[in-house]
C-alpha positions in Angstrom: 158.4 165.4 -23.0 158.9 162.5 -20.9 155.8 162.2 -18.9 157.5 160.5 -16.1 159.7 163.3 -15.5 158.6 164.8 -11.9 159.9 167.3 -9.4 162.1 164.7 -6.6 159.3 165.6 -4.1 157.0 164.2 -6.4 157.2 160.6 -7.7 155.1 159.1 -10.3 152.4 156.5 -8.8 153.5 153.2 -9.7 151.8 152.0 -6.1 148.0 152.9 -8.1 148.9 150.7 -10.4 149.4 147.9 -8.3 153.7 147.7 -9.3 155.6 146.3 -6.0 160.0 146.8 -6.2 162.0 144.0 -6.2 166.1 143.5 -6.6 168.5 141.2 -5.7 170.7 142.8 -4.1 173.7 143.4 -5.8 175.1 146.6 -6.4 174.0 147.8 -9.9 170.2 146.1 -8.8 170.9 148.2 -5.1 172.0 151.3 -7.3 169.0 150.9 -9.2 166.5 150.7 -6.3 167.6 153.9 -5.4 167.1 155.7 -9.0 163.8 154.5 -9.3 162.7 154.6 -5.7 163.4 158.7 -6.1 161.2 158.6 -9.8 158.4 156.3 -9.0 156.4 156.0 -5.4 155.8 151.9 -5.0 152.9 149.7 -3.4 154.4 147.4 -0.7 155.7 143.4 -1.9 153.3 142.0 -0.2 150.0 144.4 -1.7 151.5 144.5 -5.2 149.3 142.8 -7.8 152.8 142.9 -10.2 156.2 143.5 -9.9 159.2 145.0 -11.5 162.4 143.3 -10.6 166.1 144.2 -10.4 168.4 141.7 -11.0 169.5 138.7 -13.4 168.1 135.6 -14.8 168.9 134.0 -12.5 167.1 136.6 -9.9 164.2 136.3 -11.5 163.5 133.1 -11.5 164.4 133.0 -7.2 161.3 135.3 -7.7 158.7 133.7 -10.3 159.4 129.9 -7.8 158.6 132.0 -4.5 155.4 133.2 -6.1 155.1 129.5 -7.7 155.4 127.8 -3.6 153.6 130.6 -2.1 150.3 130.3 -4.5 150.4 134.0 -5.3 151.9 134.3 -9.1 151.9 137.8 -10.3 153.1 139.5 -13.5 156.7 140.1 -13.7 158.6 143.4 -15.6 162.4 142.4 -14.5 164.9 144.7 -16.0 168.3 143.4 -16.4 170.9 144.6 -13.9 172.4 141.6 -13.6 175.2 139.5 -16.7 173.1 137.8 -19.8 169.5 138.9 -18.9 167.8 137.0 -21.6 164.4 136.7 -19.4 164.7 141.0 -19.2 163.8 143.8 -20.0 166.9 147.2 -21.0 168.0 148.7 -18.3 166.2 152.8 -18.6 164.9 154.6 -15.3 163.4 157.4 -17.3 160.0 156.3 -18.8 159.5 153.1 -16.6 155.2 154.0 -16.6 154.6 154.4 -20.4 156.7 151.1 -21.1 154.9 149.1 -17.9 151.5 150.1 -19.6 152.7 149.1 -22.7 154.4 145.9 -21.3 153.2 142.9 -23.7 152.7 139.7 -21.5 154.2 135.9 -21.9 152.7 133.1 -20.3 155.0 130.6 -19.7 154.4 127.9 -18.1 157.1 125.2 -15.5 158.1 121.6 -15.5 157.0 119.8 -12.2 159.8 117.4 -11.1 159.5 114.5 -8.8 162.7 112.7 -6.8 163.6 110.1 -5.4 166.8 109.6 -3.8 168.5 105.6 -2.4 167.8 106.5 0.0 164.3 106.0 -0.6 163.5 110.3 -0.1 161.4 112.3 -2.8 161.2 115.2 -3.3 159.0 117.4 -5.3 160.1 120.8 -7.0 159.4 123.0 -10.4 161.4 124.2 -13.4 160.7 127.1 -15.2 164.1 126.4 -17.8 165.1 123.0 -17.3 165.0 120.3 -15.6 168.5 118.0 -15.4 170.6 115.4 -13.9 173.8 115.7 -14.0 177.4 113.0 -12.7 178.6 113.7 -9.5 181.5 112.1 -9.9 183.9 110.7 -12.6 181.8 108.1 -13.1 179.9 108.2 -16.4 176.1 108.9 -15.0 173.9 105.6 -16.9 170.7 106.6 -16.8 167.2 105.0 -18.6 164.6 107.1 -20.6 161.0 106.3 -20.2 158.2 108.4 -21.8 154.4 108.1 -20.4 156.2 103.7 -19.1 157.8 103.6 -21.8 161.6 102.3 -22.5 162.7 104.9 -25.5 166.4 104.7 -24.1 167.5 101.3 -22.0 170.8 102.9 -21.3 172.6 106.6 -21.9 175.9 106.7 -21.2 176.6 110.3 -20.8 177.0 113.5 -18.4 173.9 114.0 -17.8 170.4 114.5 -19.5 167.6 117.8 -19.8 164.1 118.3 -20.0 164.0 122.0 -21.3 160.5 124.2 -21.5 160.2 126.3 -24.6 161.1 129.1 -22.1 164.0 127.6 -21.3 165.1 126.4 -24.0 167.6 128.8 -24.8 169.1 128.2 -21.4 171.7 125.1 -20.7 169.6 123.3 -23.2 170.9 125.1 -26.1 174.5 125.3 -24.5 174.2 121.3 -24.2 173.2 121.9 -28.3 169.8 121.4 -27.7 167.3 122.5 -30.2 165.2 126.0 -30.0 161.9 125.7 -29.1 159.4 128.6 -30.2 157.8 129.5 -27.0 154.1 129.0 -28.1 155.4 125.5 -29.5 153.6 122.5 -27.4 156.6 120.2 -27.1 159.9 119.9 -24.7 162.9 119.6 -25.7 165.1 116.1 -24.2 168.7 116.7 -24.3 171.2 114.4 -24.0 174.6 116.1 -21.9 177.9 114.9 -23.4 176.6 111.5 -24.5 178.9 108.8 -24.8 176.5 105.9 -26.3 174.7 105.9 -27.5 176.9 107.9 -29.7 175.3 110.1 -31.9 171.7 110.1 -30.0 171.9 114.5 -28.8 168.0 113.7 -27.8 164.5 114.5 -28.9 161.4 116.8 -28.8 158.5 115.5 -27.2 154.9 117.0 -26.9 154.0 118.7 -23.2 151.7 116.4 -22.3 153.7 113.4 -21.6 155.3 111.8 -18.7 159.4 111.8 -19.5 161.0 109.3 -16.1 164.4 109.0 -15.6 166.0 105.9 -14.4 169.5 105.5 -12.5 171.7 102.9 -13.3 173.8 101.7 -10.4 172.9 105.2 -8.4 175.0 103.9 -5.1 177.9 103.7 -7.6 177.1 106.1 -10.2 176.3 109.1 -8.7 174.2 111.4 -9.9 172.2 114.9 -9.1 169.1 116.1 -10.7 168.2 120.0 -10.5 164.9 121.8 -11.4 166.4 125.0 -12.4 168.3 126.2 -8.9 167.1 123.6 -6.8 169.3 120.3 -6.2 168.6 117.1 -5.6 171.9 114.9 -4.9 172.0 111.3 -5.0 168.9 110.9 -7.3 167.9 107.0 -8.1 164.8 108.2 -10.7 163.7 111.0 -11.7 159.9 112.1 -13.2 159.5 114.9 -15.0 155.8 116.8 -16.0 154.7 119.7 -17.3 152.5 121.4 -14.5 149.4 122.7 -16.5 147.6 123.9 -13.4 150.2 126.3 -13.0 150.7 129.7 -15.2 153.3 132.7 -14.9 153.2 135.7 -16.5 156.8 137.6 -18.2 155.8 141.3 -19.4 158.2 142.7 -22.0 158.7 145.6 -24.0 157.2 144.9 -27.4 159.8 145.7 -29.3 162.0 143.0 -27.3 159.7 140.1 -26.0 160.5 137.1 -25.0 158.8 135.0 -27.9 159.9 137.2 -30.9 163.9 137.1 -29.5 163.1 133.3 -28.7 162.3 133.3 -32.9 164.7 135.0 -33.3 167.6 133.6 -31.4 169.0 130.8 -34.4 170.3 133.2 -36.3 172.1 135.1 -33.5 175.6 135.6 -34.7 
């Protein structure tokens, strides 16, 4: 017998456990939200100590970024009502109280991107998956790469370059043929995007306590944008990337669907 099932006028109380509900607003997410609000009682988002997020990976990242910005990180159980949903749990309306009680916490730390534009403006933003530099025009990007102040590559000619966390190593980094990093690995992936020169240089695996600095060569002519997850800064001249050890985010997963195990198995996916 499913203990989550209850009459429509007697929903299961998740508010008492501190869970609030947020939705991306897509048709699929709105439909799921309507169903869950009939089955369960929720805390207000402002008062909730934990969240259930309905949407896709992009909405989950948006939710996590919002918590970083307001200084109020809370555990989040994502439910996939989007497309890929790699960071999400499968959609099921029934049994949610039991799933939340058994959920496995996975903790991740974000990157900090500090980007300085050609005009001299400096902007800082967090990235949970990756920080990427991308050419804005038909001109090949030319980028100098330094690690802890030491130039390790004087000139990368490519479409761009990125730094990915272990949690983000299966996202854009994997599409750019970067390495998949175990979630508990104290490492960052430095990955070239369509490199032209050096011809055989694809990137490197770095310890996560380093500072990676990118200097755009001829930035006014070979314009480059820097992107921290979904936040873009155009016409950058210099970008510095570090791991933010002062911030920690908690994602909740069904034990049989946890992120660390899925990342470990991703190299064997067909």
